[in-house]
C-alpha positions, 0 to 999 in steps of 0.5 A, a space after each residue: 500500500 502506498 504511503 500517503 504524505 501529509 503535506 501541510 502549508 500555510 497560505 499567508 493572509 493579505 495582511 501577512 504578504 510581504 510589502 516587497 518581493 514576490 508572491 506565488 499564484 495562491 497568494 496572488 489569488 488570495 490578494 485579488 480575491 479570485 481563483 488561482 486559475 484566473 490569476 494564470 489566465 490574467 498572466 497569460 493574457 498579459 494583464 497581470 505581469 509575472 516573473 518566471 522562476 523555473 516552471 513557476 510564476 511569481 508576482 510582484 505585490 506592486 504589480 498586483 496593487 497596480 492591477 487593482 487600481 486599474 480596474 
């Protein structure tokens, strides 16, 4: 029988996000109050700038704030 791994991780709340640096897709989705899939869609459309690190995307908090302000 295969072992089931118990992965636990903590998703930071918007007030816990760093004021500088990068956030991951889940944290960006939480900040914008949208789904992670929608964050990927906006990023792929070019509406939400992202930084690629390997195969993952990261988002600057300043870019998220600018996106919200443009709505």
